[in-house]
N, C-alpha and C positions, 0 to 999 in steps of 0.2 A: 373597289368592286362593291357593287350595289346589294342591298340587302336582297332584293328581288331576285338578282342573280344569284347569289348564294342560297337562299329559301330553295327557287326551284332544282338548283345541286342537290340539295337535300333530300326533297322531296321524292325526286328521280331516284335516289340512291333507294330509299325506304322503301320504292314502290317497285324497285328490281328483285326477281328472284335471287335468293341466297345460294350463290353455286363458289365459284372461286373467289379468292380476295380480289378487291379493284383498288385502284389507285385515283384518288380524287385532286385534280390540279385546275387551280384557279388562277385569274390574271389578279395580279395587285396593283396597287396605286403605289408611286413612288420610286426612289432609286433602290437598286439592289442594296446598298447597304441599311438604307432607312427600312425596307422589309425585313431585313434580318433582324435589326435593332428591334423592330416592332413583335416578332415570332419570340424574340430573347425575353422580352416584355412580359409576353402573355404568358410564357412558359414559367418563368420564376415569378411572376404576379399572384401564381398559384401557389405560390411556398414550394414548386419543385425545383429540382436541381438538375440542369444541364449536366448531363455524365460527360457528352464528349461533343466535338463537334468536328464533322468530318469536311474538309477542305476537297472537293470532290474536282470542283472546278482547277483549282491551283494543282493537284496533284495530275491531272490531263495534260494540262499546259505545259507543265515541267517535263513530264515524259513523252510528249507527242512524238518528237524525233526519234527518240530510243526503240518506240513501237512501231515506227513506219507510218504514224499521222500525217497528214497534210493540210488539216484544216483545224481553226480553233474550233470547240465547241460550244463553249459557254463563255460570256465575261466574267460570271460569278457563279457559283454554285456550291450549295453546302446543305449537310444534313445534320439537323441537331437532335441528337438520342436525349432521352429523358425516361424515368420512371416515375409513378405515382403510388406511394406505399397504400393508401387507400383504394386506388383503383385496381391495384394487381394483387392484393390481398382478395377483394371481391371477386376477381374473375379468375384467381386461381383456387379458392375455395370450391368455386364452381366446378374447374376443371383443371386439376392438375398441369396438365399438358399445354395448359396457356402460359407458362413458363417459356415457352419457347419464342414467345412473341415479344417479349420485355427485353432489351428497353423498345420504347415507341419512339418513332420518329417523324419529322417535320422537315421537308426539304424546301429549300427557295433558290432558284435558280432564274439566269438570264441567258438566252440562246445568244451566239456570238454575231448573230446579223444584226444589221443597223438598225435601230428603232423597234427593237423586239424586245416586249414586254417583261416585266418580272413576273416570275410564276409560283407559286407557292402551293404544297399540297401534302398528302399523306396517304398510308396505306389504310383503305378500309377493311377489316377484318371480317369474314363471312358467319364466320361461326357465331351462332347466338349468344354463346358465353361472353364473347368478346365486344359486347354492344356498349358496357359501361368506358371502354377504351375508345372504341367509334365516338362515342358522346364525347369526351374528353378532347379527343383531335380536332372535333368539329368545332368545339367551342373556342379551344386556342387559335385555330385558322380564322375563324369569324372575328376575334378581338384583334388579331394582327391585321386583318383585312379592311378594317373600320376606317 
């Protein structure tokens, strides 16, 4: 992903009125496995620990027939969850109710359609007290998208 596209996305997000939480999803370069690796490195490279990896794509593929599914949705889909002691303390000192947002997640997925790009994204929180988390997530996605 180009820096211009990423910067434009962040600028639009900053200019948008704060209402409901939003999700920011960007096209990433590389294979699904490569992008997952880059996200892992961007998280752990900051000294953060990935608490869990939810293999959403594998679960949906495994249970497709059990729930009456007729098509594959993803070639790969994961959500990596993690927390930052520094950032979490900062936002929870501002508002104890911010506990409900921890851990934070970054998702990577590739739709099942032929030639579909790998996508990477995160949930951006609308509450002003969560801006340090939004910044952390933006930085991780930017690092992983280089």
